[in-house]
N, C-alpha and C positions, 0 to 999 in steps of 0.2 A: 601520489606516489612519486611522481617526478620531483616534487618539491623536497621530499624527504631524502631521496637518493642524491639530489644535487647538493644537499647540505652534508653529505657524507654518511647518512643513515643507511641501515640495512633493514630490509622489510620482512616482517612476519605478518601475513594477512589472514584474517578470519572473517567468515560470513556464514549466514544460515540459508538453507534451501529447504523448501517444503515444510511439511508438518509431520515429522516422523514420530513425535510423541503422542501416544493415544491417551487422552485424559481419562477415559473410562477404565481401561485396563492398567493404566500407569506403566505402560511398556514403551520401549523405543524400538522401532523397526528400521534396520539399516538396509536400504535399497540402493541399487546402482543409480536409479533415477534421481536420487537426492544427494549424490556425491558432488564434490567440487571439481571433478576431473574435466568436465566440459568447460567450466570457467577458466581453469588453469590452461587448457589447450588454447582457448581464445586469447588469453593474455600473452602466452608465449608466441603465438602467431603474430599478434599485433605489436608487441614490444620487443620481440627478438631477445627475450630474456628467459633463462631457464629457471623455472620454479620447481621446488621439490615438495611433495605431499607426504608427510609422515604416515607410515602404515602402522597404526596402533592396534593393540589387541582389543577385540570386541567381545561382548557377551550376547547371549541369545535374546534377552529381554531388557537389559539395562544399558545397551549401547556401549560406549567407551567409558570405562571407569576411571582410568588414569592416563595422564601424559607421561609415559615411561621414559627412562633415561636414554633410550635409543635416539631420541630427538637431538641429543647433545652432539652427535656426529654431524647432523645437518646444520646445526648452529655453528659448528666449527667451520664447515665448508662455506657457510654464509659469510662468516667474518673474514675468511681469506679470499673471498670473492670467487670461489669455485662455482657457486650457484648465485643467481641473482635475487632469489627470495624463497621464503618458505610459505606455503599455503596450507594452513591447518585443515583437517577434515571438517565437514559440516558441523558447526558448533552445536546444532540441535541433536547431534549424535552423542554428545557427551552427557553422561548421567547427571552431572552437576549443573548444566546450563539452566534448566527450568526448575531445579530443585530448591528447597528452602532450608535444608538441613545440612548434615555433615558432608554429603556429596557435593553440595554447592561450595562449601568452605574449602574442601580439598581441591576442587577444580580451579577455583579462583587463585589459590596459593600457587598451584602448579603453573597456571597460565601466566601469572605475574612474574614468575621466576625466569621466564623465557626472554624478557625484554627489559629495557631501561625506561621506556616511555610508552604511554598508551595514547592513541589517537582514535577518537570516535568520529567516523565520517559517514555513519549510517543513520541519516535523518529518518528513514523509513522504519527503523527498529526502535520504537518508543517504549516497548515493554522492558521493565527493569530486570533483565536476566543477568546471568553470570558474566557473559562477554560484553555486555552493553552498559552495565550499571555497577555491579559489585567490584569489578576489576579497578574501577576508578578510585576505590578506597585504598588500593595497594601500590599504585604507581603514579608518578607525575602524569597528569592527564590533560588532554587538549581536544578542542573541537576541530575537526578537519575542515579544509577549505570548502568542500561541498556542503557540509553541515552548516557552516557559517552562512553560506550563500542562501540556503533554503530557510534558515531561521530569519534572515533578513527579509526575504521575499514573502514569507507567510504573513508578515505584518500587514501586507496590502489586502489580505482577506479579512483581517480583523477590523480594518478601517477602509473599506472599499469605496472607490469612486462610484457614485450612483448614476444610473440604475444598476443594481447588482443582480445578476441571474446565476443561479446554481443549478447544475444538472447532476443528480446523484442517483446511482443505481446500486444494487447489491443483492446478494443471495439470501440474506437473513435480515428480517426487520428488527428483531430484538437487539442485535448488536449495533444497529445504527440509530436507535431511538434517541439517545442522548445527543449526539451530534446533530441529528435531524431537527430536534427542537430548537437548538441554538442557531442553526443555519436559517431556520424559518424566521427567527426574530430579525436576522440581519438582511435577508434578501428582499428584493422587490418582487421577484418572481422565482418560483421553484418548479423545476421539471424533474419528475421521477421516472425511473425505469427498472427493469428486472423484477425480481420477486418483491422488492419494496413497493413498486407501483401496483403489482398485482394485489398485494395485501391492502393497500390503500383503497383500491377499487372495490374489494370485497367488503371493506368496512363502510364505504360510502353508499354503495348501491345494493348491498345485501345479496350479492351473487356469490357463488362458490367457484373457485378456480383451483384446478388440480395443483398440488404442491404447496398450497398456502395453509399454514397451521392456524387453528382456531385461536390459540393463545396470542398469536401475532395480530390477528384481526382485532382482538380486544384492545391491544396496545395502540393500534392505528386509529381507533375511534377518537382518541384525544386530538390527533392531528386533523381529522375530519371536522371536529367541532371548532377548532381554531380557525380553519379555513372558511367556515361559514361566515365568519365576521370579517376576516382580513382578505380573503380571496386572492391569495398569492400563488396557489398551485395552478400551473398551466397543464391541463389534461391532454394527453396524447389520445386522440379520438379513435384512430384506426390501428388495430393490433393484429398480431398473427397468432392464431390458435393452431396447435399441433396435437395429433393423437398420441405422439410418442416423443421422448427426449433423445431417441437414438439416432436421429438424423432428419434430413429434409427430403421426404419422400412424396413424390407426385400423388395427389389425391388424398393425402393424409394431413395436409395443412391448408389453412384458409384464412382470409381476413375477416375480422369482426369489428363492429363499431359499438363504442360504449353508449351511443345514443339508443341502442336497442336493448340495453340492460334493464332488467326488471327483477325485483326481489324474488329470491328463490331459484333463479335460473342457475344451471350448472354448466361449467365450461371445462374443456380439457386443458392442456398446458398452454399458457400464454407465453410464447417464447421470443417475441420480438415486438418492436414498434414498427409498424409499416412506414416506409419512407414518406408516404403522402401525409402522414401526421405532421411532419415538419414543414409542410407547405400550407397548413391552415393559417388563417390570418392572425389568430391570437398568438400562435407559436412564433411566426415570423416577426411579428411586432415586438414580442418580448426579447428575442435574440438580437434583432437588428438595432434596437434602441439601447441595448445594454452598453455600459461603459466598463464594467468588470464582469467577466464570465469565469466561473469555476466549474470544472468538469471532473467528476470522479464517477465515471459511468461507462459500462459496456451495456448497451440497450438490449442486446439479444443474446441468445444461447449460442456461444461460439463452439466450433467454427462454422456451423451450418447456417445459422441465422445471423448474418452480419450486416444485412442491408440497412437496418435502422441506424446502427452505429455509424456506418459509412456516410449516410445522409446527414446525420447530426454533425459530423466533422466538417462536411462541406458547407453546411448552413452557418456554422460558427465562424469558419474562415472568411466568409463573405463580409462579416463585420470587421472591417479593417481598422476601425478606430478604437475598439474595445481592447482592454488588457485581458489576455486569455491565460488562465492557469489550468493546466492539466495535472492530475495527481494520481499516482497509484501504479503498481506494476502491471496489472491487467489492463488498465486504461491506456498506458503508454505502449504496451506490447501490441494491443489491438490497433491503436492509432498508427503505429509503425508498419504493421502488416497490411492494413487496408490502404494506407496513403503514404508509402515510403518516401516519395518526393516531397510531399507536404511536411512530413515528419522531419526530414533533414533540413528543410527550409526553416521550420519552427525553431530548431536548435540555435539558429543565428538571427532570429527575428526578435527584436526587443518587445514586440507585442505579444509574444508567447513566453510562458515560463513553464517548464516541465519539472514537477516535483517527483522525487523518487518514491515517496511514501504518501499515498492517498489517505490511508488510515491515520497516519500521523497528522496530516492537515486537518482531518475531521476531529481528531483528538484535541488539537490546538484550538480549533473553533469552539469546541465544547468547553474547554478549560478557560479560554479567553486570554491565554498568555503562553507563548512558546517557551519561555524560560521556566514555566511550571512543569514541563515534562520531566519525569523522574531521571531520565538519562542525561538531560541537560543540567538539572540541579546537581547531579553527581559531579559534573565537571566544574560547576561553580563552587561547590563545597570543596573540591580538591584544590582549587586555586586559593581559597581562603585558608585552608589548612596548611598549604605550602608556605604562604607568607607568614602565617602564625609561627611555623617552625623556624623560619629564618629569624624572626624577631626574638624568639626564645634563645636562639644560638648567638 
């Protein structure tokens, strides 16, 4: 933003927050929690610049249908420097953002009419939506400075310095199966957490853990079979079992050990990795000997079960020689809240790199080429079409 303003540009910013679009009902819910107001307040406080948010008409089930002409008054104020910038409403509130038909086309046309140039600085938004992909077909388009930096650094995970250790957690196994298979091929050791790890344990030991779906267990058996041969997965031995997901209540949670697992046993919710798991010889050896570490993981159910994640961050930091990559909004937010001093130090430490999009990193690893992301290809195609038009003229 500083770079654009310094060159005389005027800013119209857009971003997405939350998941207001319900895929089952195909409706958009507009909630205050998903508004950009908090982001705008933060920017105004930090930059001492006034941003205006257009108040556009909304519908009950389809969100915002159009960017109406009322925005022209704000664009006028922007040009005469009465305001410092315009921040559009949450892009996922617009009916055309994730649409593939006429709503998408209308949204992109209206969006592109607002500006002269499009800059994509959202490495974390790899899905080809209206505001991240289709708009690049309508305006001269460029990769922002942060996008360029993250595209450069993600190459280190495609060609990592060995030994390479990855720590991956997640709430759904089926959405991570593609990236997990590719990561498994590249790593020397793999540590799993969250529901992904619970699913793996069910598949390997024949136990039942609350919250794990049978369809995911079937998918995980392929990873179990692979690991019988290659033995890359470092298992977290001591876990935290809870009777409920509603909180951390004395007498309603306990530690369990996977050494006690037997086929047919049933467990309540496994909500964290106990910190002592990271003190086991196999885990310490894997992390301490690594030269490259990738983390896309919150090990426990936040905010109540944070202890495993906190210990993980401490153990990783003790390896001062490894190049450490953290990726993902939840991963970074938890890192920042549990270790604010370490987080700030990591921002200026060449041994750390913090990606804004963990899902994007996993997608790149799965595809094998960051330039293969649809949103990046749109920028590349835009450049090719731009030079082609110059030659024709």
